[in-house]
N, C-alpha and C positions, 0 to 999 in steps of 0.2 A: 535656629531659634537661640537667642542670647541667654546666657545664664545670669540670673539676678544676683546682685551683689548686696550682701547685708550691709546696711549703712549705719554708721556710728553717729548718734545725735549728741552734739556738743553745745554747751551753753557757756559763753565767755562772760564772766561777771567782773567788771572793772569800772570804776567811776571816772576814769579818763577815757572819754568817748573816742578820741582819735585812735588810741592804742587798741581799745576793744574792737572797734569796727575794722581796723587794719588787720588785726589778728584773725578776726572772723572771716574776712575776705581771703586771707592767705589759706586758712584751713578749708574754706569752701571750694578751693581749686582742686582738692583731693577728690577722686571719684567715689570714695566710700564714706565721705563725711558730710553730714548736714549740720549746719552751725548757725547759731543766733547769738545776739549779745544783749546783756542787761547791765544797767548802770548802777545798780544798788542791790543790797541784800533783799529788801522787800520786793523789788522788781523781779529778782531771780526767783523768789518763792512763787510769785504770781505766774511766771513763765512755766515753772515746774508743774503747778497745779493745772494750768490750762492744757499743757501738753499731755499730762496724765489723763485728763478728762476726755481728750480727743483720741486717746489710745495710741499716742505717739510719744512715750516718755523719753526724757533725755537719759543718756548713758553716762556722760561725763560732764562735770562742771570744772571749768578753769577759773579759779577764784584769786583775785588780787590779794596778796598778803597785807597790803596797806588799805584795803577796803574799809571805809568808814573812819580812817584816821585823819585828823585835821592836818592841813598843810602847815609846815613849819615845825612838825614834830609834836603837835598838840595831843590832847587826850583822845582816846578812842571815842567815837560818837555813838556810844550806847545810850538809849533813852534814859533820862533821869527819872526817879520815882514820881516826880510831880508833873511829868509831861503826859500828854495823851497819845503820844506816838506808840506804835506797836511794830513788831516785826524785827527780824534779825538784821543788823546793819554792819557789824564788823566781821572781817573775814573768818576768824576762828569760830565765832558764834554761828555763822552761817554754815560752816563745815559741820559743827556739832548738830545743828538743827536738821540738816539734810541727812546726816548719818542716822539720827534717831527716827526721823519721820519717813525717809525714803532710802532704806538701806541698800537697795539695788543700784542707786546712783553713786558713781565713784567721783570723789573730789580730788583735784590736783591744785595745789597752791602755787601761784606764780609770784616770785619775789625779785625785787631789785637788788637785794644784798643778802648774804648769808647771815642767818640769825639762828643759832642753835636752839635758843630758848623758845622762840616762836615756832620753829620747825618741829620741835618736840611736842609743843602744845597742839599744833595742827595734826600731827600723827595721832596723838591721844584723843583728839576730837573726832577722829575717824577718817582723816585725809589719807589718800593712798600715795601721795607724792608731794614733793617740794622741788620746784624747778626754777632755775634762773630765767628772768624775762629776756635776757640777751642770748639764750641758747638758740641753736639753729632750729628751723622749722622741722627738719627731719628728726632731731632729737625729741622735740615736743610730740611729734606724731608717734614716735616709738614709745614714749611714756604713756600716751593716751591708749594705745593698743595694749601696752603692758598691764596697765591697771585693770583693764577689762579681763585679763587673765589672772586677776587677784595678786599681781605683783605689787611691791612697794618700792618706790623710786626716791632716792636721795642722792644729792651730789656727794661723791666720795670725801670731799673736804669737810663735809658736815657731820660725817658719821661719828667721829670721836666726841664732838661737842654734844650731839644729840643723845648719845649713850650716857654721857655725864649728866645731862639734864634729867633723863629718865630715871637714873639712879637716885639723884637728889629728890626727885618727886616722890619716889617710893618711901623715902625716909620721913617725908612730911605727911604722908597719906594717913597713917594711923591716928595722929593727933587730930587731923581734920575730920576724920570719920567720927571720932569720939564727940567732937563738938556738934556735928550734924545730928547725932543720935539724941542730943538734948532737945531738939525741936519737936513740937507737936506735929501730928499729921497735917493740920491745916497750914502750919508754918512751913512745912516741907513743900506743900503745894505752891505757896507763895514764892518760896526760894527757887523752885524749878521754873516758875514764870519769870523770875528775875534773871535766871541763867539764860532763858530764851530771849532776853532783851526787852521784855514787856515793861511798860511804865505803869505807874500806879492806877491810872484810869482804865487802862487795858486789862490789868489784872482784875480790877473790880468787876468789869463787864464779863470777863471770862469765868470768874468764880461766883458770880451773882452775889457780890458783896458791895457794901458802900465804900467809896473811896476813903472815908475816915477809918473804917474797919481795916482796910488793906494797909493804910498808913501805920496803924497800930501794930499789925502783924509784921510789917517790914521793920519797924523800930525794934520789936521783940527779937526778930531774926538777927539784926545787927548786934543787939546787946548780948544774946546768947553765944554768938560766934566771936564776940570780942573784937569787932571791927567797927569802923566809923564811916564807911561808905558802901554804896551798892556795889561798886567795882571790886572792892576788897571782899565783900561777901560772895560775889560770883566767883572770884579767883579761888577762894577757900573751898567753895562747893565743887569747883572743877577738880581741885586736888583730891577731894574725897570721892570723886567719881559720880557726882550727882549730875544727871543729864538734864537737858532742857525740857520744858513741857512740850508736848506734841502740838504744834500749831496747825497741823493739816486738817483737823476737824473743826467743829463748831465750838461754842462756849462749853466749858466743863460744868457738869451739874453735880451739885452736892459735895463733897469732900472725900471722894473716893479715888482721887488721883494718887497713884502710888508715889510715896515720898521716900522710899527706901534708897539707901546707897547702892549704886550699881557698880560692882567691882569687875571691870573688864578693861582691857588695855585700850580699847577704842574710845574710851571716854576722855574728857578733858583733864589736863593736868592743872 
């Protein structure tokens, strides 16, 4: 009688379909790996929810570092306040959302180039590793198995840069926290929804508010934080350790969503 092998469930999240499907096929050849692919952050969240409901949760997410970034080096495709889109779309926000909502799932970021700043942000968002896309399959498998043992994996060449970024982040954290403390509880709720990538209409539905009221709250948040855009507010919130709203449940009722600053190393920079 054969001995059953514990299988590792992996989800590849990359908006380049050929790469995602090729990597999934390569990983599927391993006897202890079950793998699927998703082409966006929202699609990944749907896969996670469906797998959890079926009692077959994923163990590891492999997330493209450039997920949701426009071709040609354009801005990250985070929903703007006036759109009705919802869901996490950029890679770092996806890491943060998964870390907050499904802490048992390990996230590994796949990158085409070394980037100490984004690698540091990924680690502080809750990622367990940052791996080059051109690494060998055996190296990637070693990382997948390692993060399931609570190991953190970084290329040696990135260590100095990442440590420098983390040190700089700590210097900015105190001022960012002071600004966050000036927000009302409701403004903190709205900010956490912004960190989660929700647009104005989605925030309104989630908090049972009118879009006009949400817009006013968003404007107040920007004013109190001294910034001029949603992306800048989100970046400041991340530096202060404010996590995203939990998107795994239904709409939030009432104004009791905790808006407190969360001080822990797994939060965003």
